TORDREN-639423 format. One record per residue (C-alpha): x, y, z. Coordinates in pm, whole numbers, plus 50000, padded with zeros to 5 digits. Example, Ala and Ser with C-alpha at 12.3 -4.5 7.8 and 13.67 -1.06 7.14 Angstrom:
<atoms>
512304955050780/513674989450714/
</atoms>
This chain:
<atoms>
626006717589781/628546691289675/626726686689345/627026723889271/630676724689381/631646697489131/630896721088844/633396746088984/636346722188958/637156740088632/638326769688845/641186747488963/642806751988621/643156790088637/644096787589005/646926763288924/647976784988631/648266814988862/650316795689118/652696780588859/653176813388671/653766832988993/656216807589136/658206804388814/657826839988683/661556847688674/662366814688502/659596818588246/660616854488166/664146842288090/662956818487819/662616845287554/659836864287376/658186834187209/657846815687539/656556847287707/653856851487442/652816814987477/652666818587856/650636850887823/648226833487583/647756804887831/647116829588112/644586848087895/642826814887837/642806809188214/641326843988269/638596837088013/637906803688181/637446820588517/635386848988369/633066823688203/632326808488544/631736843388686/629316850788402/627626816888444/626796823888806/625796859388717/623386842588474/622086820488757/621366851588962/619846868388657/617426839388605/616386841088969/615696878588979/614476883788619/614746914688398/615826942088426/617796931688735/619136900788561/620836917788271/622096944688507/623866917588709/625356902988391/626756936088269/628026946788610/629926913988655/631606918788317/632486955088395/633926944788733/636256920588555/637246947588305/637896974088570/640106950588773/642186939888473/642396975488343/643496990088676/646226963988713/647536968188358/647397006288379/649417006988699/651946981988560/652406997188216/651897033988294/650107038687962/648077070787947/645877058887657/645067023587778/641817033787949/640587053587648/641467026187400/639906999087617/636597017787657/636517025187284/637276988487203/634606976687447/631946998787287/632896986286939/632866950287057/629606952887251/627476972587004/628956962786670/630306928486760/627836913387008/624656931486901/625576929286533/626336891986530/623366883286752/620916903386538/622416888386222/622146852186338/618786857586508/617436875486202/618526847485970/616736822786194/613556841386293/613276870386049/612326899786269/612946897886644/610946920586877/612206940287176/611226971287373/612447001087170/612407023187481/615487004487599/617457010587279/616727047987281/617517051587652/620797032587630/621817051487315/621367086487453/623087076787780/626107062387597/626327093287374/626207116687673/628707096687880/631217093087595/630797129387494/631567142087844/634407118187920/636027111287582/635317140387343/635197172087555/638607164487721/640227173187386/639467209887463/640507210387830/643837228487902/646497204988039/646997226788347/643357222588448/642927185388383/642337176688749/639327200188771/637637184288473/638637149588592/636847155888923/633807168988733/633827137888511/633757115388815/630817134688961/628957134888627/629397097488566/628357087888919/625317110788901/624287097388560/624587061488672/622777067289000/619807082288814/619937055288546/620047027688807/617067042488990/615167044188663/616187009188554/615036991988872/612297016488966/609357032988797/610827029488445/611936993188474/609446984288198/611737002587955/614166973287979/611786943687964/609596928787694/606416908087726/606786880887465/603596869487296/602576833287259/603656833986894/607106846486998/607416817287240/606296791986982/609036803386746/611716792986993/612256755587013/610896740987340/614186723987425/615986757187393/614076774487671/616436783787950/615856771588303/619476771988406/620326781588761/616886775788913/618286752889183/621616769789250/621656787589588/622156824989548/624786825789823/626796799189637/626666818989312/627736850989489/630646832389649/631836818589316/631586853189157/633746868589432/636286840289411/636416842989033/636946880689036/639826877289287/641386849789076/641056870788759/642836899788929/645776877589023/646016862588677/645896896888513/648766909288729/650976880188621/649806880588259/650706917188210/654386910488280/654616881988030/652676901187765/654876932087799/658046911587754/656546891187473/655376920987267/658466942387323/659956952386988/657476931986781/655696961686622/652306949786752/649436974986718/649517000087007/645886992587096/646356954887111/646416954187491/643216974687506/641426951787260/642586921787463/641156935987787/637846943887618/637676909387458/638406891187785/635626909387970/633176905187680/633816868087615/631056855187847/628656882187727/629126870787368/628026835487452/625076847587661/623876871887393/624146846287111/622186820687313/619486846887379/619286856387010/618956820186902/616126816387156/614376846587002/615046867687313/616326899687152/615456921087456/618166902987653/620636909187369/619866946687362/620166948787741/623466929987742/625146947287447/623956982887508/623976979087886/627556966087882/628656995687667/626997020487900/628327003688213/631847002488070/631877039988007/629937052088306/631617029488566/635137025288430/635757062588375/635207074188736/637327045888880/640227052388644/639957090288679/640027086389058/643217065789031/644707092588805/643847119889057/645357100089342/648557093589145/648667128889006/649107115188655/646497126188397/645017101188152/644627107687782/640867102887750/640147123387436/639517099687146/641497101886824/639707114786512/639347079086380/637877066986708/635477096386724/634227089586371/633737052386441/631827059386763/629657085186587/628797061386302/628097033386550/625747053786769/623917068486469/623447033686322/622257020486660/619817049486698/618277041486359/618297003586397/616977003086754/614107027086692/611317004586564/611126976286820/612336948786584/615756937786462/616576918586146/619576903985966/620226935585764/620476956786077/622736930886234/624966930485928/625416968285933/626826966486285/628926935986211/630506953485910/631336982686140/632966957686375/635036944686084/636126980586009/637156984586374/639296952986356/640936964586031/641686999286171/643206983686484/645456961286272/646566992086079/647487008986407/644787035686380/
</atoms>
């Protein structure tokens, strides 16, 4: 156990950062905007550091249980981090669009950023990379349905009746996820796994095969995940204050906070997906990228809507016209690209260009 614990010494850094920032919060806030932005950046780095350890132990558990349970653990750990940070920032800032913008940013980052870059790099290395096309189609239609119900239809709901539709959205998302979860781990689990042939295995270099986490006790990994999530919540609470003061009056894009939340939660997933793509394991990439997008929508929405109902303050969940168009293009491109059971560099590049368009639109404040 001591050998495993040595690797977790890195968590001391974010823990110390949280203690120092909390103890000296008033003093740090009085140093001015530049110092506040630097402090916020350091706290973001500490959050990423802790989230990487959470994802690492989620990977350990994933290796032990195998697909589709493994990738489900990976995506759920990332969504848990995102929900915690988002709930804290929403309550602190009072922003009505933060949830919408974060979910939209997460979908752009997961599908266009992670899947696009992984398919591009993997395609350049291996040519065509196989996966189970049932998974792509299933994820795609679930994401379309979930985003349509929770982020497009609300545009047409009268303001006086928002709480009725909010309650329906919670019920719909929970029902969808319950059925999806039963399908993913039950009789349709083969949708989300792929039996690699001997030629597929030979393409990956022998020294790149992953055996990480085989000897790590499951209880230890679960403990580190819980500790990391608690630590991330504390850091997010402190970071939000410094970031608000640092960005005040700077003219930063309105959606910057949302993009930051999405990027923090996706950072470990990016590394995991890229490693899988470079090992010619595209099924893991599809499960991570598409599964993370689905989990973000279908799990974040009911939690945030429940908080809104409790507080009596409606959220602005209807996407803007620009966001709606980008989501539509993304899901159409994903439906076409993930329909034949093989990805290539061209398909990866189409998504990565869409990710570039998302970044440009965010910088323009759209």
